[in-house]
N, C-alpha and C positions, 0 to 999 in steps of 0.2 A: 790167043796169043802165051807161045812158047819161050821163055827166059832162057837165053843161050848162058847157061851157067855151068860153070866148072864144078863138081866135086872133088873135095880133096881129100886125099887116102888118109888122114887123119881123123880119129874122132875122140870123143868126149865125152864126160859123164855128166855133166853139167855146164849147159852155156847160158851165162848172165846178156840180157841185151840190155845195155846201158849200163856205165861205170861209175854212176851219181851217186847221190848220199846213200841210196838202198843198195844198190847194184855192189859198188865199193864193198860194202861189208857183206855181202851177200858171197860175193867172190872169195872174199878171205876165211868166212867161217864154212864155205863149201871145200877149199882147200886142204883148211885145217882139219876136215873132217875125212878126209883121206880121197877125196873126188880128184879127178883129172877137171880141171877148169878152165874154160876159157872167158875172158869177159870182153865184149866186144862196145867200144866206145867211140861216138863220134864224133870229142873231141881230141886233143892231144894230153890232157890226163885227166886223171879220174878226179871223183870227188862232187863233179856238178853243181848244184845249187851251192855248197860251201865252198868252191872254189874258181870254177868258171863264172858265174853270178855274183860272186865275193859277200853271199850273204852272211854274215858275221856283225856282233858274236851269236853261237846258240843261244837259241831261247832258254828260259829255264823250266823244267820238268819238273816240278818235285810235291812232294806231300810230307806233311811234317817235318819238312826242311831236309829232306832225305830224297838226292836223286834217284829217279824213277827207272833210268836208265842209265844200265850198267855195264859189265862184259865185254864186248868191242869198243863200248865207247869210253870206258875209262880208260884202254888202253892207249887208244887213239889222243885222249887228253893228256897222258902221262907222258908221252911221247912229244907230243906238241912243247910241254913245259920243257921237258928235257933240251930240246933243242932251241930252246927261246922264242917258240912261234906260239907259245900258248900262255896264261896269266890267271892266278887266282887273287881278285878283290878281297878289299878290306870285311866283306860282310861273305866270304867265302863262295864265292861264285865263279868257278872254275870254267864257265863256256865262254872266254875271251882267247880268241887265236886268232893267228895270219893266214889269209885264204892261201897265198903262195907257199908256206910250210906244210900246210896239210895235202897240197901235192906229193911231197915227200915222201910224208910219212905214208900217206896209201898207197906209195908204190913200193917203199918197205917190206912194209905190212902185207902185201900181196904175193911179190916174188918170195919173201922168206918163208910163204905158206905152201912153194910151189905153185902158186898160180899163175897164168899166162893170160897178157892183155892184147888185144889187136886196136890200136887207137885209129884216128881219121877212119873209120867202118859204120857204115848206115846199114840198117835193117830194111830189106827191100820186101821181102815175103817169106813165111813158113813154106815147107814141103809137108802136105799135112797126110798122113791117114786114116780114115775115118775122124774120130776125135781127138788122135796125138799125133803130135810136130816131131815129124822127124828129122827133120833140118831146118836149118835158117839160111835162106838165101841173103847176102851180104854184099853189098858194093864198097870196094875200096881202089886204089890206084892200082890192083889185081884184077880190075874187073869184076863181074858176077860171080861169084864163091858160093858155094853151098858148102855149109858147117854142120856137121850131124854129133848129136849129142842122145842121150837118154832122156834124159830131164830139164826143163827151160826155166830161166827166170825172168820175166818181164819187169824190168827197173826202168824202163822208159820215162818215165812220171807221166806219160800222157798211155799208156795202156797201149802203145801201137801196136807190140806182137799179139796180145790176147784178142783185140781187136780183127788182126789182120787172118787170124788162126781162127774167127769164127764166134767166138766170145761175145754175149753181149754187154754192152757198156753203154753209159750215159754219161752227162754234163753238164754242170750249170745248173742253176736253181732251177724254180720253178716256171720261168719264162726262159729259160735257156741261156741266162747270162753268167760270164764265170767273174772271179773276184778279177780285181784291180792286178794290171802286169804292174814289175818296179824295172828300170836299168840303172844298177847300182853305179857305184863310180867310190872314186876318194880323192881326199883334196891334200894337197901335201904342201911342209914349209911353215905349217901353223905354229904361232906363237902359244900353246896350248894353257902357259899362267896366265897369259891376258888375257887370253880367252877365257878360262876357270873364271876367273876374278869378275869378267864380266857377266859370266851367266850366274854367277852367287849372286851377285848385286841386284838380277833381275829374277831372282825368286825361281830358281832352278839351280837348287842345291848339288853341288858336286865333292865328293870325298878327296879324290885326286885328280891331278893332271894328268896322270895316266890311266885313268878310267872314266872318260868323259861319257857322258847320255845325254843329249840334249835334245828337246822337239817342239813342235807345234801344228798344231790340225785346228781349220776355223772352228770358231764355238766350244773347243774344247778349254778354255781358260788358261792356254799356255799363255806365260806373261812375255813371249814375242810375239803376238800376234800382234801389237801395234807397230811392231817394225816390218813386217809383212805388209802391213796396209797402207805404211808409205811406199815400202817399195812397188808394189801396185798400182799406187797412184803416180808414182813416179816413170812407168812403166821398164821398171827394172824386171820384174816378176807378170807374170799371167794369173789370174782369179786363182786358175786351176792349180797353181805352183804350193799354195797353202793349203789342200786337201789333204796333204801328206809331206811331213819333214821332219825326219831323225837321223840322228848321228851319233856315231860310236869311236872310242879310239880303238886302235887296233896295237895289240901287243909285238913288239919286235919291228915297228916301224913308227920309232918317234916322230912327232910333228906331223903325221897322219891321222885324218879322220876318214870312217867309214860311214857314207851316206846310203839310209836305208830309202831312197827316192833316185828321182822325181819319178812318180806316178804315171802311168801312161795314162794318153786320153781316153775317157770311159768306151767309146765307140771301137774300141781296138782291146779287146778281151780274152780273145779267144787266142790261146799260146798255141793251138793243135790246127790252127789255121794259117798256111806259111803265108797270104798274102798280109793277115794283120801282123803276123810275128816278124816279119821284114817291116811293113812301116811301124811298128812300135819299137823296132833298133835306132829307127830316125828320128822319130817325135822323141826317145829318149834323149837322144844325145844333144838336140836341141835345146830341152827341158836342161838338160845339165850346164848345156852353157849358160844358161839364167842362172842357175842358182852359185853356180860359181862367181858370176858377176855380184850375188846379191852378199854371199859371203865376205866377200872384197870389200863390199863399201859399207857393209852395216853390221860387220862383227869383228870388234877389238881382238886383234892377232891374225887374224886373216888379211889381212891388207896387204902382203907380200908372197901368198898364198899361190899355189898352182895346183892345176889340176894333174893327179898322180896316176890313178888307173880306170879307164873305163872298162866296166866287165864285159865280157865277150857273150854272154849270154844272158839273154832278158830273165829277170827274175820272176818266174811263173807259179803261181799258187794252187791254181786248180783247171784242169781241161778235162779229159774222160777219165772216168773211173768203171772199173768192173763192175756188173752184176756177178756178186761171188753166191758162196753156200749160205753165208747169213752177211747181211746188210745192216755194218752198225748205224743207229739210228741217235737224233739228238736226245729222247728219252733215255738211251742206253747211258748218254753221255752224264746227263741232269741227277738221275736215278743211280750212278753209280754201280752199273753192270757189272756181275760176273760172270765166267764163262769158263767150264770145265776145260774147254782146246785152249786157255788164255795163252799169248806169246808176249804181250805187253803192255805195260801198263801206262796209264795217261792222266795226269792234271792241268794239263794245258787250255787256258782260256777257249772258248767258243769267242774266233776272232777273225770274224768276216770282213775282208776287205772290199767292200759293197761298191759297184760301180751306180748305184741306183742314188736318186736325189741329191746328186752333188757330190757323191763318191763319200756317202755315210761310212764310219768305222762304227761297227759294233764288236766291243770287245768286251767282253760280260765277267766278271770278276766278283761280284757279289752279287746275292738273292739267296730266296728260300730255300732251294733244291739241296739235295746231300751233297752234292758235288761242291758246293762250294763252303763247305769246310775245310779249315786247313791240313788234316789230317784224311783227308778221302783221296778216292782214286778210282777210274774204270777202267777195265782193260778189254784188251783188243781180242779176239779169237782167232784161232788161224785159220778156222772157215772164211774169212774176211780177204785170205789171200788167194782162194783157189777160187777160180773164175767157172761159171757154169760151160759146162759141155768142151771142156780141154782138160784131157785126164793127165797128163805130165808138166802142166806150168802150172809158176807160182806169181803173184804179183805183189809184191810188198812196195810200202812206201805212200805216195799220196794219190794215186791210185788204185788202191785195195778198195774194196766193197764198203760203201759208206755214203749218206745220204749227204746233199751239199754241204748244210750245218755241220754234222759230226765231221766232216773233212777237213773243216778250215781249225778242228780242235787236235786234230791228229797229225796233220801233216808237216808239223816241225822236224826238225833235222834229225835230233836224239829219236824220236820215236822212228822215223824212217830205218836209221841205223838198228836198233831196234826189232824192226821186221824184218830188216834184210837180215841180219844175224840168222833169227827162225827159221827165213827162208833157205840160208844155205845151207843150215844143216840138215834140212827136212828134204831138200832135192837130195842132195847128196846120198843120204839113206834110200829114195826114191830110188835114186838109179842103181845104187849098187846092192838093194834089195827087193825088188818091187819092178822091176821093167820099167818104172819112171814113174809108177802112179802115186803124185803126190798125196791122194787121197786115204791111201793104204798106210801112211806113216802113223808110228804109234805114238798118238801126241804127249802120251806121259811119260814116256821115252824122252822127249824132244822137249819137255818143258824142264826133268832132270838135267838132261843135258847142258841146256842154258842155264838153270842153277850154277851146274859144276863148273861153268865158265864166267861166273861171275855174276849172271842174269838176277832179276827178280821177276819171277814167274809166278 
């Protein structure tokens, strides 16, 4: 079948498919490197998981108390702070942010760098010449269009472009099951002072009503478990609503809490399956209705609260992963592996939100391996971003080449920022100096450039 697309006269050096967590940063970094950059994004704003899936705050990634993700991540945080959409708590944690404010920060950074964005546009197929992507066919209100570039970045999160280009991909655990999905929401109109006092009385210490964090997972000794048991017995909640429950304050939105839940039912775990993804939206909204009723009935300070935001995107932790020139593994993480082509440092725990056995959470923070030392970290090599069989494509973010277990550690947003920054610089150089060949980039020069921009590599 021949697609009736129209090839645009304009060309770019770098096209980024997906303007989410990794893709927005990749686009900014590539444009700052002097490339003509176009970011293609399916939604109406940049930021992906951090904005349209409402995943806030950023998870901490530190070694010996120092943030491991710097460079553009620092700049994003600084801008959020300046406009009142970021915050630093009393422990020095600067990862609190307002997802709506992040949309504006990313807009500003991309346009100030000279990059372009095409919103409400979906990837359809690459046009290939052997193992090289020549153009990207997309669909939007203008119909089918072919966009040409020298180098491409797949930041779709699901390795959509890499798979369509013929690169090998994998996904899920040994049984093909993926991590659990969530549909996040906010509760507004909360009396945070009364809620804080209640949480303090029930064994969940809080430092400030401006930085609340509370949680419940069945069988994890949460002080809120008796409340959940009572709510289940009264028919307010279903048993599975207690598989994972967590809430955080949101800077710039007083009286509003962001919930890292509900967890989507276990049989809906493949975010790359359009039927499961659609069903997940409905399942999530039904669960949100139950959780809002629970909060109003059982949590003091929430009696008059109301539903604030339901994230427009389902929160997806893992779907497809490329098979790259190197595949990061769990032993690499636990042994604190170092690589000559490192582009990112990570010390986030192995965090598998499993759908097996009643949705067990495996969140490893203690053990005998070197990785559990406070001052340790492992590295992510540049080769994990290079898919096999496609010469001018990089894949940063949660779809980078890794095992199922390793992906659960490196997938957090700040690592996606850093991988995206590395990919953006490398793609710009590949386009301008090597005919798009990403494997020809001098990685030692890439590391030096990242350090010059404030990175830790």
